[in-house]
N, CA, C and O atoms as a Tripos MOL2 file, in Angstrom:
@<TRIPOS>MOLECULE
protein
  312   311    78     0     0
PROTEIN
NO_CHARGES

@<TRIPOS>ATOM
      1 N         -18.0530  -26.0900  -27.1860 N.3       1 MET1
      2 CA        -18.1320  -25.0220  -27.2310 C.3       1 MET1
      3 C         -18.1820  -25.7560  -25.2880 C.2       1 MET1
      4 O         -17.7120  -26.8480  -24.9680 O.2       1 MET1
      5 N         -18.8730  -24.7630  -24.3240 N.am      2 GLY2
      6 CA        -18.4040  -24.4940  -23.1540 C.3       2 GLY2
      7 C         -20.5700  -24.8140  -22.4980 C.2       2 GLY2
      8 O         -21.6460  -24.3100  -22.8190 O.2       2 GLY2
      9 N         -20.1860  -25.7380  -21.6590 N.am      3 ARG3
     10 CA        -21.6880  -25.1890  -21.0700 C.3       3 ARG3
     11 C         -22.3600  -24.0530  -20.9350 C.2       3 ARG3
     12 O         -21.5590  -23.3620  -20.3050 O.2       3 ARG3
     13 N         -23.4840  -23.2860  -21.1470 N.am      4 GLU4
     14 CA        -24.0900  -22.6560  -20.4370 C.3       4 GLU4
     15 C         -24.2310  -22.4060  -19.1290 C.2       4 GLU4
     16 O         -25.0370  -23.1640  -18.5880 O.2       4 GLU4
     17 N         -23.6170  -21.4280  -18.2700 N.am      5 GLY5
     18 CA        -23.0730  -20.9380  -17.2200 C.3       5 GLY5
     19 C         -22.0410  -21.2010  -16.6830 C.2       5 GLY5
     20 O         -22.2130  -21.0080  -15.4800 O.2       5 GLY5
     21 N         -20.8810  -21.5930  -16.9080 N.am      6 SER6
     22 CA        -19.7950  -22.6850  -16.7600 C.3       6 SER6
     23 C         -18.7480  -21.0250  -17.6460 C.2       6 SER6
     24 O         -18.8900  -20.2140  -18.5620 O.2       6 SER6
     25 N         -17.9220  -21.3350  -16.7260 N.am      7 ALA7
     26 CA        -16.5720  -20.2880  -16.2560 C.3       7 ALA7
     27 C         -15.8410  -20.4090  -17.5960 C.2       7 ALA7
     28 O         -15.6190  -21.5180  -18.0820 O.2       7 ALA7
     29 N         -15.5000  -19.3750  -18.1410 N.am      8 PRO8
     30 CA        -14.1630  -19.2160  -18.9130 C.3       8 PRO8
     31 C         -13.0480  -19.8280  -18.5480 C.2       8 PRO8
     32 O         -12.6240  -19.7010  -17.3990 O.2       8 PRO8
     33 N         -12.1770  -20.8590  -19.8190 N.am      9 GLU9
     34 CA        -11.6820  -21.3560  -19.7370 C.3       9 GLU9
     35 C         -10.0090  -19.7450  -19.3210 C.2       9 GLU9
     36 O          -9.9370  -18.6510  -19.8790 O.2       9 GLU9
     37 N          -9.5850  -19.9880  -18.8490 N.am     10 PRO10
     38 CA         -8.6160  -18.7900  -18.4450 C.3      10 PRO10
     39 C          -7.4000  -18.7980  -20.1230 C.2      10 PRO10
     40 O          -7.3720  -19.8950  -20.6800 O.2      10 PRO10
     41 N          -6.7730  -17.9840  -20.6020 N.am     11 THR11
     42 CA         -6.4010  -17.9290  -21.4030 C.3      11 THR11
     43 C          -5.4920  -17.1510  -21.1280 C.2      11 THR11
     44 O          -5.0810  -16.7550  -22.2190 O.2      11 THR11
     45 N          -4.8320  -16.6120  -20.2160 N.am     12 ALA12
     46 CA         -3.4480  -16.3000  -20.1090 C.3      12 ALA12
     47 C          -2.6560  -16.6480  -18.8510 C.2      12 ALA12
     48 O          -3.2150  -17.3280  -17.9900 O.2      12 ALA12
     49 N          -1.7950  -16.3670  -18.7310 N.am     13 GLU13
     50 CA         -1.1720  -16.9210  -17.5430 C.3      13 GLU13
     51 C          -0.8630  -15.9140  -16.3550 C.2      13 GLU13
     52 O          -1.0900  -14.7900  -16.8020 O.2      13 GLU13
     53 N          -0.4450  -15.8300  -15.0330 N.am     14 PRO14
     54 CA         -1.2440  -15.3770  -13.7690 C.3      14 PRO14
     55 C          -0.0110  -14.3190  -13.9200 C.2      14 PRO14
     56 O           1.0660  -14.7920  -14.2790 O.2      14 PRO14
     57 N          -0.0980  -12.9130  -13.6690 N.am     15 THR15
     58 CA          0.4610  -11.7810  -13.4430 C.3      15 THR15
     59 C           1.6550  -11.7060  -12.3100 C.2      15 THR15
     60 O           1.5820  -11.3200  -11.1430 O.2      15 THR15
     61 N           2.8650  -12.2480  -13.1110 N.am     16 LYS16
     62 CA          3.6640  -12.1160  -12.3150 C.3      16 LYS16
     63 C           4.5610  -10.4920  -11.5630 C.2      16 LYS16
     64 O           4.8640   -9.3710  -11.9730 O.2      16 LYS16
     65 N           4.6590  -11.1290  -10.5350 N.am     17 PHE17
     66 CA          5.4510   -9.0440  -10.2480 C.3      17 PHE17
     67 C           7.0200   -8.9940  -10.4880 C.2      17 PHE17
     68 O           7.6660  -10.0250  -10.6730 O.2      17 PHE17
     69 N           7.4080   -8.1350  -10.4790 N.am     18 PRO18
     70 CA          8.0970   -7.7400  -11.0160 C.3      18 PRO18
     71 C           9.3540   -7.8490   -9.6840 C.2      18 PRO18
     72 O           9.1870   -7.2430   -8.6260 O.2      18 PRO18
     73 N          10.6900   -8.7810   -9.9730 N.am     19 ARG19
     74 CA         12.1710   -8.3450   -9.3150 C.3      19 ARG19
     75 C          12.4760   -7.0470   -9.0800 C.2      19 ARG19
     76 O          12.4940   -6.1810   -9.9550 O.2      19 ARG19
     77 N          12.7850   -6.8310   -7.6140 N.am     20 GLY20
     78 CA         13.5700   -5.9800   -6.8120 C.3      20 GLY20
     79 C          14.6400   -6.4630   -7.1390 C.2      20 GLY20
     80 O          14.7650   -7.6200   -7.5400 O.2      20 GLY20
     81 N          16.1350   -5.1280   -6.9340 N.am     21 THR21
     82 CA         17.7260   -5.6790   -6.3660 C.3      21 THR21
     83 C          18.3870   -4.4300   -5.4460 C.2      21 THR21
     84 O          19.4000   -4.3590   -4.7510 O.2      21 THR21
     85 N          17.0160   -3.2160   -5.8790 N.am     22 GLU22
     86 CA         17.3490   -2.4880   -4.6020 C.3      22 GLU22
     87 C          17.9340   -2.6950   -3.2530 C.2      22 GLU22
     88 O          18.0890   -3.8260   -2.7930 O.2      22 GLU22
     89 N          18.3430   -1.3330   -2.4530 N.am     23 THR23
     90 CA         17.8090   -2.0490   -1.1410 C.3      23 THR23
     91 C          17.3850   -0.7680   -0.6690 C.2      23 THR23
     92 O          17.7450    0.3810   -0.9270 O.2      23 THR23
     93 N          15.8200   -1.6740    0.7160 N.am     24 VAL24
     94 CA         14.8300   -0.4280    1.0280 C.3      24 VAL24
     95 C          15.1420    0.1700    2.5140 C.2      24 VAL24
     96 O          15.4990   -0.8480    3.1070 O.2      24 VAL24
     97 N          15.1780    0.7160    2.9930 N.am     25 LEU25
     98 CA         14.7670    0.7620    4.5370 C.3      25 LEU25
     99 C          13.4090    0.8740    4.7870 C.2      25 LEU25
    100 O          12.6760    1.7570    4.3400 O.2      25 LEU25
    101 N          13.0360   -0.2020    5.6390 N.am     26 LEU26
    102 CA         11.6870   -0.3840    6.0080 C.3      26 LEU26
    103 C          12.2480    0.6520    7.5150 C.2      26 LEU26
    104 O          13.2690    0.5550    8.1960 O.2      26 LEU26
    105 N          11.0120    1.6560    7.6100 N.am     27 VAL27
    106 CA         11.0430    1.3130    9.0900 C.3      27 VAL27
    107 C           9.8310    1.2480    9.4630 C.2      27 VAL27
    108 O           9.0430    0.9090    8.5800 O.2      27 VAL27
    109 N           9.3100    1.5080   10.7150 N.am     28 ASP28
    110 CA          7.8270    0.5470   11.7570 C.3      28 ASP28
    111 C           8.0380    0.4950   13.0550 C.2      28 ASP28
    112 O           8.8250   -0.3550   13.4740 O.2      28 ASP28
    113 N           7.3390    1.4490   14.0300 N.am     29 ASP29
    114 CA          7.5220    0.6550   14.9340 C.3      29 ASP29
    115 C           7.0000   -0.4350   15.7050 C.2      29 ASP29
    116 O           7.2490   -0.7740   16.8620 O.2      29 ASP29
    117 N           6.0410   -1.0390   14.6380 N.am     30 GLU30
    118 CA          4.8110   -1.8640   15.1070 C.3      30 GLU30
    119 C           5.9930   -3.7290   14.4690 C.2      30 GLU30
    120 O           5.9970   -4.1320   13.3060 O.2      30 GLU30
    121 N           6.6100   -4.2710   15.3980 N.am     31 ASP31
    122 CA          6.8080   -5.7070   14.9770 C.3      31 ASP31
    123 C           6.0950   -6.4880   14.3630 C.2      31 ASP31
    124 O           6.8160   -7.4480   14.0870 O.2      31 ASP31
    125 N           5.1440   -6.6430   13.9970 N.am     32 PHE32
    126 CA          4.1550   -6.5060   12.4960 C.3      32 PHE32
    127 C           4.2060   -6.6290   11.2180 C.2      32 PHE32
    128 O           4.3050   -7.5010   10.3550 O.2      32 PHE32
    129 N           4.1070   -5.4750   11.3380 N.am     33 VAL33
    130 CA          4.3660   -4.5250    9.9980 C.3      33 VAL33
    131 C           5.9360   -4.6620    9.5180 C.2      33 VAL33
    132 O           6.3320   -4.5840    8.3550 O.2      33 VAL33
    133 N           6.7240   -4.8830   10.6800 N.am     34 ARG34
    134 CA          8.2870   -4.4640    9.5550 C.3      34 ARG34
    135 C           8.4060   -6.1730    9.7430 C.2      34 ARG34
    136 O           9.4470   -6.5530    9.2060 O.2      34 ARG34
    137 N           7.7520   -7.1270   10.2580 N.am     35 ASP35
    138 CA          8.3770   -8.4510    9.8940 C.3      35 ASP35
    139 C           7.9280   -9.0430    8.5790 C.2      35 ASP35
    140 O           8.3970  -10.0370    8.0240 O.2      35 ASP35
    141 N           6.6630   -8.0500    8.0600 N.am     36 PHE36
    142 CA          5.6260   -8.8730    7.2510 C.3      36 PHE36
    143 C           6.3150   -8.0130    5.7830 C.2      36 PHE36
    144 O           6.3780   -8.6270    4.7190 O.2      36 PHE36
    145 N           6.7130   -6.8210    5.8690 N.am     37 GLY37
    146 CA          6.9730   -5.9920    5.0500 C.3      37 GLY37
    147 C           8.0020   -6.8530    4.6910 C.2      37 GLY37
    148 O           7.9200   -7.5730    3.6950 O.2      37 GLY37
    149 N           9.2460   -6.8240    5.6470 N.am     38 GLU38
    150 CA         10.5610   -7.0430    5.3850 C.3      38 GLU38
    151 C          10.5220   -8.4210    4.2660 C.2      38 GLU38
    152 O          11.1750   -8.4680    3.2230 O.2      38 GLU38
    153 N           9.4310   -9.6900    4.8610 N.am     39 ARG39
    154 CA          9.1040  -10.4740    4.2530 C.3      39 ARG39
    155 C           8.6730  -10.7380    2.9260 C.2      39 ARG39
    156 O           9.0150  -11.5780    2.0940 O.2      39 ARG39
    157 N           7.6070   -9.5640    2.9290 N.am     40 ILE40
    158 CA          7.5870   -9.3240    1.4550 C.3      40 ILE40
    159 C           8.4490   -8.6750    0.3240 C.2      40 ILE40
    160 O           8.3480   -9.2650   -0.7520 O.2      40 ILE40
    161 N           9.3250   -7.5220    0.3350 N.am     41 LEU41
    162 CA         10.1370   -7.5730    0.1420 C.3      41 LEU41
    163 C          11.5910   -8.0230   -0.3730 C.2      41 LEU41
    164 O          12.0840   -7.7340   -1.4630 O.2      41 LEU41
    165 N          12.0050   -8.5760    0.3610 N.am     42 ARG42
    166 CA         12.3300  -10.0620    0.4850 C.3      42 ARG42
    167 C          12.6050  -11.0970   -0.6210 C.2      42 ARG42
    168 O          13.5550  -11.3730   -1.3540 O.2      42 ARG42
    169 N          11.5440  -11.4800   -0.4500 N.am     43 ARG43
    170 CA         11.1610  -12.4190   -1.4050 C.3      43 ARG43
    171 C          10.7960  -11.9560   -2.4380 C.2      43 ARG43
    172 O          10.6720  -13.0230   -3.0390 O.2      43 ARG43
    173 N          10.4370  -11.0030   -3.3530 N.am     44 HIS44
    174 CA         11.0220  -10.1470   -4.0530 C.3      44 HIS44
    175 C          12.0810   -9.7810   -4.6350 C.2      44 HIS44
    176 O          11.9030   -9.1340   -5.6670 O.2      44 HIS44
    177 N          12.9430   -9.9410   -4.3790 N.am     45 GLY45
    178 CA         14.3370   -9.6470   -4.3200 C.3      45 GLY45
    179 C          14.5350   -8.1070   -3.9460 C.2      45 GLY45
    180 O          14.7570   -7.1790   -4.7230 O.2      45 GLY45
    181 N          14.4540   -8.0890   -3.1310 N.am     46 TYR46
    182 CA         15.0570   -6.3620   -2.2000 C.3      46 TYR46
    183 C          16.1540   -6.4800   -1.1530 C.2      46 TYR46
    184 O          15.8580   -7.2810   -0.2660 O.2      46 TYR46
    185 N          17.0930   -6.0200   -1.0450 N.am     47 LYS47
    186 CA         17.6960   -6.0620   -0.0460 C.3      47 LYS47
    187 C          17.0670   -5.1460    0.9970 C.2      47 LYS47
    188 O          17.2680   -3.9320    0.9650 O.2      47 LYS47
    189 N          16.4900   -5.5880    1.6970 N.am     48 VAL48
    190 CA         15.9060   -4.5650    3.3180 C.3      48 VAL48
    191 C          16.5060   -4.2660    4.5610 C.2      48 VAL48
    192 O          16.7290   -5.1170    5.4220 O.2      48 VAL48
    193 N          16.7630   -3.0980    4.6580 N.am     49 LEU49
    194 CA         17.4160   -2.7940    6.1490 C.3      49 LEU49
    195 C          15.9800   -2.5320    7.2360 C.2      49 LEU49
    196 O          14.8460   -2.1230    6.9850 O.2      49 LEU49
    197 N          16.4000   -2.8160    8.0530 N.am     50 VAL50
    198 CA         15.0040   -1.8490    9.6240 C.3      50 VAL50
    199 C          15.1490   -1.5070   10.4130 C.2      50 VAL50
    200 O          16.1270   -1.7770   11.1110 O.2      50 VAL50
    201 N          14.1300   -0.6360   10.7430 N.am     51 ALA51
    202 CA         14.6000    0.1260   11.4740 C.3      51 ALA51
    203 C          13.1690    0.1200   12.7250 C.2      51 ALA51
    204 O          12.0820   -0.1030   12.1930 O.2      51 ALA51
    205 N          13.1480    0.2490   13.6130 N.am     52 ARG52
    206 CA         12.0080    0.1640   14.8270 C.3      52 ARG52
    207 C          11.2870    1.6150   14.8480 C.2      52 ARG52
    208 O          10.1630    1.8220   15.3070 O.2      52 ARG52
    209 N          12.1580    2.5990   14.2560 N.am     53 ASN53
    210 CA         12.0550    3.7140   14.9430 C.3      53 ASN53
    211 C          12.7430    5.0100   14.4830 C.2      53 ASN53
    212 O          13.9140    4.7130   14.2490 O.2      53 ASN53
    213 N          12.4900    6.5700   14.2060 N.am     54 GLY54
    214 CA         13.0710    7.1360   14.1630 C.3      54 GLY54
    215 C          14.5340    7.8050   13.7280 C.2      54 GLY54
    216 O          15.0420    8.4390   12.8030 O.2      54 GLY54
    217 N          14.9250    7.1300   15.2550 N.am     55 LYS55
    218 CA         16.5840    7.2580   15.2750 C.3      55 LYS55
    219 C          17.3920    6.3170   15.1450 C.2      55 LYS55
    220 O          18.6020    6.5390   15.1950 O.2      55 LYS55
    221 N          16.8450    4.9420   14.9310 N.am     56 GLU56
    222 CA         17.6690    3.7220   14.5310 C.3      56 GLU56
    223 C          17.6650    3.9640   12.8090 C.2      56 GLU56
    224 O          18.6280    3.5420   12.1690 O.2      56 GLU56
    225 N          16.0690    4.9490   11.8220 N.am     57 ALA57
    226 CA         16.3150    4.7270   11.0420 C.3      57 ALA57
    227 C          17.3480    5.6180   10.5440 C.2      57 ALA57
    228 O          18.1810    5.2270    9.7260 O.2      57 ALA57
    229 N          17.3220    7.0740   11.1130 N.am     58 LEU58
    230 CA         18.8220    7.7660   10.9750 C.3      58 LEU58
    231 C          19.6800    7.3870   10.4320 C.2      58 LEU58
    232 O          20.1160    7.3490    9.2820 O.2      58 LEU58
    233 N          20.0650    6.9090   11.9410 N.am     59 GLU59
    234 CA         21.7500    6.0290   11.8790 C.3      59 GLU59
    235 C          22.2580    4.7680   11.0630 C.2      59 GLU59
    236 O          23.3980    4.3040   11.0390 O.2      59 GLU59
    237 N          20.7720    4.1990   10.1950 N.am     60 ILE60
    238 CA         21.0830    3.2240    9.4820 C.3      60 ILE60
    239 C          21.4480    3.9800    7.9930 C.2      60 ILE60
    240 O          22.2130    3.5310    7.1390 O.2      60 ILE60
    241 N          20.5330    5.5000    7.9170 N.am     61 TYR61
    242 CA         20.1520    6.4050    6.9650 C.3      61 TYR61
    243 C          21.9460    6.6370    6.2320 C.2      61 TYR61
    244 O          22.5380    6.4430    5.1700 O.2      61 TYR61
    245 N          22.2540    7.2370    7.8060 N.am     62 ARG62
    246 CA         23.3500    8.1830    7.6620 C.3      62 ARG62
    247 C          24.7510    7.1770    7.2410 C.2      62 ARG62
    248 O          25.4420    7.6600    6.3440 O.2      62 ARG62
    249 N          25.2090    5.8630    7.7970 N.am     63 ILE63
    250 CA         26.0990    4.9460    7.2220 C.3      63 ILE63
    251 C          25.5360    4.2510    5.8660 C.2      63 ILE63
    252 O          26.2440    4.5070    4.8920 O.2      63 ILE63
    253 N          24.4610    3.4620    5.6060 N.am     64 GLU64
    254 CA         24.1390    3.2110    4.3450 C.3      64 GLU64
    255 C          23.5250    3.8210    2.8670 C.2      64 GLU64
    256 O          23.1590    3.1280    1.9180 O.2      64 GLU64
    257 N          23.5140    5.7590    2.9660 N.am     65 LYS65
    258 CA         22.5700    6.6210    2.1910 C.3      65 LYS65
    259 C          23.0080    6.0250    0.9020 C.2      65 LYS65
    260 O          22.1100    6.2550    0.0910 O.2      65 LYS65
    261 N          24.1360    5.2540    0.2470 N.am     66 ASN66
    262 CA         24.6200    5.7740   -0.6210 C.3      66 ASN66
    263 C          23.9040    4.4210   -1.0150 C.2      66 ASN66
    264 O          23.1630    4.5710   -1.9870 O.2      66 ASN66
    265 N          23.9180    3.8860   -0.8030 N.am     67 ASN67
    266 CA         22.9180    2.0150   -1.0320 C.3      67 ASN67
    267 C          21.3710    1.8380   -1.3740 C.2      67 ASN67
    268 O          20.7300    1.0830   -2.1040 O.2      67 ASN67
    269 N          21.0290    3.0280   -0.3890 N.am     68 ILE68
    270 CA         18.9800    3.0710   -0.0630 C.3      68 ILE68
    271 C          18.6420    4.0730   -1.6390 C.2      68 ILE68
    272 O          19.0630    5.1110   -2.1500 O.2      68 ILE68
    273 N          17.7960    3.1780   -1.8960 N.am     69 SER69
    274 CA         16.8380    3.6510   -3.0280 C.3      69 SER69
    275 C          15.4630    3.7700   -2.7890 C.2      69 SER69
    276 O          14.4910    3.8850   -3.5360 O.2      69 SER69
    277 N          15.6190    3.7130   -1.4830 N.am     70 LEU70
    278 CA         13.7880    3.5390   -0.9930 C.3      70 LEU70
    279 C          13.6470    3.6730    0.0390 C.2      70 LEU70
    280 O          14.5860    3.0940    0.5860 O.2      70 LEU70
    281 N          12.7040    4.3260    1.1180 N.am     71 VAL71
    282 CA         13.2180    4.7650    2.2850 C.3      71 VAL71
    283 C          11.0210    4.2230    2.4880 C.2      71 VAL71
    284 O          10.3410    5.2140    2.2240 O.2      71 VAL71
    285 N          10.3460    3.2560    2.7760 N.am     72 ILE72
    286 CA          8.9680    3.1370    3.5380 C.3      72 ILE72
    287 C           8.3560    3.4650    5.1340 C.2      72 ILE72
    288 O           8.2560    2.5920    5.9960 O.2      72 ILE72
    289 N           8.3020    3.6680    5.1610 N.am     73 LEU73
    290 CA          7.8160    4.6340    6.8610 C.3      73 LEU73
    291 C           6.4800    4.6910    7.2080 C.2      73 LEU73
    292 O           5.7250    4.5020    6.2540 O.2      73 LEU73
    293 N           5.9370    4.8990    8.3030 N.am     74 ASP74
    294 CA          4.5740    4.9640    8.7040 C.3      74 ASP74
    295 C           4.1520    6.5220    8.7500 C.2      74 ASP74
    296 O           5.2340    7.1000    8.6530 O.2      74 ASP74
    297 N           3.3350    7.3130    8.8290 N.am     75 SER75
    298 CA          3.4750    8.7450    9.1760 C.3      75 SER75
    299 C           2.3580    8.6470   10.3690 C.2      75 SER75
    300 O           1.4300    7.8940   10.0730 O.2      75 SER75
    301 N           2.3110    8.9400   10.9880 N.am     76 ARG76
    302 CA          1.2800    9.3760   12.6860 C.3      76 ARG76
    303 C           1.2010   11.3400   12.4390 C.2      76 ARG76
    304 O           2.0190   12.1670   12.0380 O.2      76 ARG76
    305 N          -0.2970   11.4180   12.9520 N.am     77 ASP77
    306 CA         -0.6670   12.6830   13.3590 C.3      77 ASP77
    307 C          -0.3380   13.2630   13.9600 C.2      77 ASP77
    308 O          -0.3680   12.5570   14.9680 O.2      77 ASP77
    309 N           0.0780   14.2610   14.2900 N.am     78 ALA78
    310 CA          1.1700   15.3030   15.7260 C.3      78 ALA78
    311 C          -0.0690   15.5200   16.3130 C.2      78 ALA78
    312 O          -0.1530   16.1690   17.3560 O.2      78 ALA78
@<TRIPOS>BOND
     1     1     2 1
     2     2     3 1
     3     3     4 2
     4     3     5 am
     5     5     6 1
     6     6     7 1
     7     7     8 2
     8     7     9 am
     9     9    10 1
    10    10    11 1
    11    11    12 2
    12    11    13 am
    13    13    14 1
    14    14    15 1
    15    15    16 2
    16    15    17 am
    17    17    18 1
    18    18    19 1
    19    19    20 2
    20    19    21 am
    21    21    22 1
    22    22    23 1
    23    23    24 2
    24    23    25 am
    25    25    26 1
    26    26    27 1
    27    27    28 2
    28    27    29 am
    29    29    30 1
    30    30    31 1
    31    31    32 2
    32    31    33 am
    33    33    34 1
    34    34    35 1
    35    35    36 2
    36    35    37 am
    37    37    38 1
    38    38    39 1
    39    39    40 2
    40    39    41 am
    41    41    42 1
    42    42    43 1
    43    43    44 2
    44    43    45 am
    45    45    46 1
    46    46    47 1
    47    47    48 2
    48    47    49 am
    49    49    50 1
    50    50    51 1
    51    51    52 2
    52    51    53 am
    53    53    54 1
    54    54    55 1
    55    55    56 2
    56    55    57 am
    57    57    58 1
    58    58    59 1
    59    59    60 2
    60    59    61 am
    61    61    62 1
    62    62    63 1
    63    63    64 2
    64    63    65 am
    65    65    66 1
    66    66    67 1
    67    67    68 2
    68    67    69 am
    69    69    70 1
    70    70    71 1
    71    71    72 2
    72    71    73 am
    73    73    74 1
    74    74    75 1
    75    75    76 2
    76    75    77 am
    77    77    78 1
    78    78    79 1
    79    79    80 2
    80    79    81 am
    81    81    82 1
    82    82    83 1
    83    83    84 2
    84    83    85 am
    85    85    86 1
    86    86    87 1
    87    87    88 2
    88    87    89 am
    89    89    90 1
    90    90    91 1
    91    91    92 2
    92    91    93 am
    93    93    94 1
    94    94    95 1
    95    95    96 2
    96    95    97 am
    97    97    98 1
    98    98    99 1
    99    99   100 2
   100    99   101 am
   101   101   102 1
   102   102   103 1
   103   103   104 2
   104   103   105 am
   105   105   106 1
   106   106   107 1
   107   107   108 2
   108   107   109 am
   109   109   110 1
   110   110   111 1
   111   111   112 2
   112   111   113 am
   113   113   114 1
   114   114   115 1
   115   115   116 2
   116   115   117 am
   117   117   118 1
   118   118   119 1
   119   119   120 2
   120   119   121 am
   121   121   122 1
   122   122   123 1
   123   123   124 2
   124   123   125 am
   125   125   126 1
   126   126   127 1
   127   127   128 2
   128   127   129 am
   129   129   130 1
   130   130   131 1
   131   131   132 2
   132   131   133 am
   133   133   134 1
   134   134   135 1
   135   135   136 2
   136   135   137 am
   137   137   138 1
   138   138   139 1
   139   139   140 2
   140   139   141 am
   141   141   142 1
   142   142   143 1
   143   143   144 2
   144   143   145 am
   145   145   146 1
   146   146   147 1
   147   147   148 2
   148   147   149 am
   149   149   150 1
   150   150   151 1
   151   151   152 2
   152   151   153 am
   153   153   154 1
   154   154   155 1
   155   155   156 2
   156   155   157 am
   157   157   158 1
   158   158   159 1
   159   159   160 2
   160   159   161 am
   161   161   162 1
   162   162   163 1
   163   163   164 2
   164   163   165 am
   165   165   166 1
   166   166   167 1
   167   167   168 2
   168   167   169 am
   169   169   170 1
   170   170   171 1
   171   171   172 2
   172   171   173 am
   173   173   174 1
   174   174   175 1
   175   175   176 2
   176   175   177 am
   177   177   178 1
   178   178   179 1
   179   179   180 2
   180   179   181 am
   181   181   182 1
   182   182   183 1
   183   183   184 2
   184   183   185 am
   185   185   186 1
   186   186   187 1
   187   187   188 2
   188   187   189 am
   189   189   190 1
   190   190   191 1
   191   191   192 2
   192   191   193 am
   193   193   194 1
   194   194   195 1
   195   195   196 2
   196   195   197 am
   197   197   198 1
   198   198   199 1
   199   199   200 2
   200   199   201 am
   201   201   202 1
   202   202   203 1
   203   203   204 2
   204   203   205 am
   205   205   206 1
   206   206   207 1
   207   207   208 2
   208   207   209 am
   209   209   210 1
   210   210   211 1
   211   211   212 2
   212   211   213 am
   213   213   214 1
   214   214   215 1
   215   215   216 2
   216   215   217 am
   217   217   218 1
   218   218   219 1
   219   219   220 2
   220   219   221 am
   221   221   222 1
   222   222   223 1
   223   223   224 2
   224   223   225 am
   225   225   226 1
   226   226   227 1
   227   227   228 2
   228   227   229 am
   229   229   230 1
   230   230   231 1
   231   231   232 2
   232   231   233 am
   233   233   234 1
   234   234   235 1
   235   235   236 2
   236   235   237 am
   237   237   238 1
   238   238   239 1
   239   239   240 2
   240   239   241 am
   241   241   242 1
   242   242   243 1
   243   243   244 2
   244   243   245 am
   245   245   246 1
   246   246   247 1
   247   247   248 2
   248   247   249 am
   249   249   250 1
   250   250   251 1
   251   251   252 2
   252   251   253 am
   253   253   254 1
   254   254   255 1
   255   255   256 2
   256   255   257 am
   257   257   258 1
   258   258   259 1
   259   259   260 2
   260   259   261 am
   261   261   262 1
   262   262   263 1
   263   263   264 2
   264   263   265 am
   265   265   266 1
   266   266   267 1
   267   267   268 2
   268   267   269 am
   269   269   270 1
   270   270   271 1
   271   271   272 2
   272   271   273 am
   273   273   274 1
   274   274   275 1
   275   275   276 2
   276   275   277 am
   277   277   278 1
   278   278   279 1
   279   279   280 2
   280   279   281 am
   281   281   282 1
   282   282   283 1
   283   283   284 2
   284   283   285 am
   285   285   286 1
   286   286   287 1
   287   287   288 2
   288   287   289 am
   289   289   290 1
   290   290   291 1
   291   291   292 2
   292   291   293 am
   293   293   294 1
   294   294   295 1
   295   295   296 2
   296   295   297 am
   297   297   298 1
   298   298   299 1
   299   299   300 2
   300   299   301 am
   301   301   302 1
   302   302   303 1
   303   303   304 2
   304   303   305 am
   305   305   306 1
   306   306   307 1
   307   307   308 2
   308   307   309 am
   309   309   310 1
   310   310   311 1
   311   311   312 2
@<TRIPOS>SUBSTRUCTURE
     1 MET1         2 RESIDUE 1 A MET
     2 GLY2         6 RESIDUE 1 A GLY
     3 ARG3        10 RESIDUE 1 A ARG
     4 GLU4        14 RESIDUE 1 A GLU
     5 GLY5        18 RESIDUE 1 A GLY
     6 SER6        22 RESIDUE 1 A SER
     7 ALA7        26 RESIDUE 1 A ALA
     8 PRO8        30 RESIDUE 1 A PRO
     9 GLU9        34 RESIDUE 1 A GLU
    10 PRO10       38 RESIDUE 1 A PRO
    11 THR11       42 RESIDUE 1 A THR
    12 ALA12       46 RESIDUE 1 A ALA
    13 GLU13       50 RESIDUE 1 A GLU
    14 PRO14       54 RESIDUE 1 A PRO
    15 THR15       58 RESIDUE 1 A THR
    16 LYS16       62 RESIDUE 1 A LYS
    17 PHE17       66 RESIDUE 1 A PHE
    18 PRO18       70 RESIDUE 1 A PRO
    19 ARG19       74 RESIDUE 1 A ARG
    20 GLY20       78 RESIDUE 1 A GLY
    21 THR21       82 RESIDUE 1 A THR
    22 GLU22       86 RESIDUE 1 A GLU
    23 THR23       90 RESIDUE 1 A THR
    24 VAL24       94 RESIDUE 1 A VAL
    25 LEU25       98 RESIDUE 1 A LEU
    26 LEU26      102 RESIDUE 1 A LEU
    27 VAL27      106 RESIDUE 1 A VAL
    28 ASP28      110 RESIDUE 1 A ASP
    29 ASP29      114 RESIDUE 1 A ASP
    30 GLU30      118 RESIDUE 1 A GLU
    31 ASP31      122 RESIDUE 1 A ASP
    32 PHE32      126 RESIDUE 1 A PHE
    33 VAL33      130 RESIDUE 1 A VAL
    34 ARG34      134 RESIDUE 1 A ARG
    35 ASP35      138 RESIDUE 1 A ASP
    36 PHE36      142 RESIDUE 1 A PHE
    37 GLY37      146 RESIDUE 1 A GLY
    38 GLU38      150 RESIDUE 1 A GLU
    39 ARG39      154 RESIDUE 1 A ARG
    40 ILE40      158 RESIDUE 1 A ILE
    41 LEU41      162 RESIDUE 1 A LEU
    42 ARG42      166 RESIDUE 1 A ARG
    43 ARG43      170 RESIDUE 1 A ARG
    44 HIS44      174 RESIDUE 1 A HIS
    45 GLY45      178 RESIDUE 1 A GLY
    46 TYR46      182 RESIDUE 1 A TYR
    47 LYS47      186 RESIDUE 1 A LYS
    48 VAL48      190 RESIDUE 1 A VAL
    49 LEU49      194 RESIDUE 1 A LEU
    50 VAL50      198 RESIDUE 1 A VAL
    51 ALA51      202 RESIDUE 1 A ALA
    52 ARG52      206 RESIDUE 1 A ARG
    53 ASN53      210 RESIDUE 1 A ASN
    54 GLY54      214 RESIDUE 1 A GLY
    55 LYS55      218 RESIDUE 1 A LYS
    56 GLU56      222 RESIDUE 1 A GLU
    57 ALA57      226 RESIDUE 1 A ALA
    58 LEU58      230 RESIDUE 1 A LEU
    59 GLU59      234 RESIDUE 1 A GLU
    60 ILE60      238 RESIDUE 1 A ILE
    61 TYR61      242 RESIDUE 1 A TYR
    62 ARG62      246 RESIDUE 1 A ARG
    63 ILE63      250 RESIDUE 1 A ILE
    64 GLU64      254 RESIDUE 1 A GLU
    65 LYS65      258 RESIDUE 1 A LYS
    66 ASN66      262 RESIDUE 1 A ASN
    67 ASN67      266 RESIDUE 1 A ASN
    68 ILE68      270 RESIDUE 1 A ILE
    69 SER69      274 RESIDUE 1 A SER
    70 LEU70      278 RESIDUE 1 A LEU
    71 VAL71      282 RESIDUE 1 A VAL
    72 ILE72      286 RESIDUE 1 A ILE
    73 LEU73      290 RESIDUE 1 A LEU
    74 ASP74      294 RESIDUE 1 A ASP
    75 SER75      298 RESIDUE 1 A SER
    76 ARG76      302 RESIDUE 1 A ARG
    77 ASP77      306 RESIDUE 1 A ASP
    78 ALA78      310 RESIDUE 1 A ALA
């Protein structure tokens, strides 16, 4: 038996994140957000296409639309 007040022993493995294989188009005008998002997505198995703005995103999408499974972009208040 454990001592009173001691933390219980873990009983399960830490949760593992599922890995992806899809292609993601990541659009953001901030370098940090783009770089961080790209690293995280690639680490989890996704192929990542990156655009700095809407114009770049549309050009990439026009060429790669049949391969892109998801588009992630920031939103701005008009």
